[in-house]
N, C-alpha and C positions, 0 to 999 in steps of 0.2 A: 515559551517552550523551547528547550534545547533540541539540537539536532538528534541527539541520542534518544530523547523521549519521543520525538516524532517518528523515528525509525521503529521504535518499540510499538507505537500505536499502529503504524502501517503493517508491521509483521503480525500483529494480533489479528489481522483480517484473514490470515491464511486458512482458518477453519470455516470461513463463510462459504456458502454455496451461492456466490455472486460473482459478478465480473471482477470486482476488486480482489476477491478471494482467489480467483483463478490467476489473476495477474501476479499476486504475491507468490503463489506456488510456482508459477513459471519463472519468476525472478529468482526465487530461492534455489531452484533446481538448475538454473542457467540453461533452460531449455533452448536448444539450437546452438549453444556455445558461440554466440555472436554478440560482440560488444555493442554493436549498433542496436540490436534488438533489446538488450539489457537497458540501454540508455532510454529507449522509447518506453519500455515498461516502467522504468523509474519515473519518467516524466508523467505518464498516465496516473501512476500511483500518487504523485504529487498533486495532480488535479483532483483526484478523489479526496485527498486530505484537505485541500483547500475548500471543496464543496462542503465537507463535513464541518470544518471549522466555521463556516459561514452560517450553519444551522444554529438555531437557538440553543441547542444542547451543547454545542462546542465540540472540540476535538477530544474524544475520549476513546479508550480501547473498546473493541467490540466485546460484547458479552460472551463469556465462554460457555 
């Protein structure tokens, strides 16, 4: 999976009422205007993507 595809999958979570959905929305809005916070959010989103990829279903966009 290319980086662009992975980012698309991660951004698809923005509509979810979940921790990863809130992380995506905070990342998109640059909440706090702090590069260190943005880096932490991106790292946490990467962990969520890794967990999803390890599931049997694999890494797929969230259902809309």
